[in-house]
Steps between C-alpha positions, in 0.01 A plus 500: 500500500180657372323735742150647463472878544188699575373811675181574689492841326427356154204304363514127559565284194203384293612138452758229568816712472719721719518880495875454468763236547859561608789274411827614656517875422258484204132592534243392241182708531173371354285718277343796678199690371342814640318338792500645849541300820127413495525355147313799350618621159630858526433745217271298280582598140805703614832335412699763692312437826525122455873525423564709810303257719680195358838665559401605853407136571840391369675772701326392823572131437867575446519740794344246737756243389820703526524635146382798294414610148868575431562126538280422197711393205227398255130565447254337267196712420172373359269765352143428396562732202846602380349845427518556879883505476551876542263533796652191661852644461392829656383320815789247504797735466480681839535169687848431362834670460776442251618252415143386444416129522511303176144472371275319258148621417238273351152584372257227604156420630467558874219404736315832549801720575736702279852420621686226683867516606733221607854564618829342582709663771835436661536598864760772544768479765612718794502864399210452254258470792537874567441577132188281504364685803543834322337365187199359687446844655526666157236279336246538779 
């Protein structure tokens, strides 16, 4: 059964879609850009700041729904300019540990922001909850 997932710590969605949907132990997270809880773009013109904000939104969404960044198995990244790749990677890397999620990066036109990330996660089991708690502390 499909279940909607959200968090009151992240910006509400901008249209007719869910922040995330869970099916069994899989979590499908919609694209996240660098918007804060009040739907204000963070770091205008700064891909690192927008990447960090998008990943913090994803982290909070997962955390509030019994998962964590370590549960992410795949990310899809949309960059407004592929030349932002190195700066994006610099901001992205600290949020993950090896083995890193599988990833695809696409250069495309975005609506006034520099980066958007969507993810697929698989909820961990039992002992992973302790690891997720330690990771959430590390990122903050």
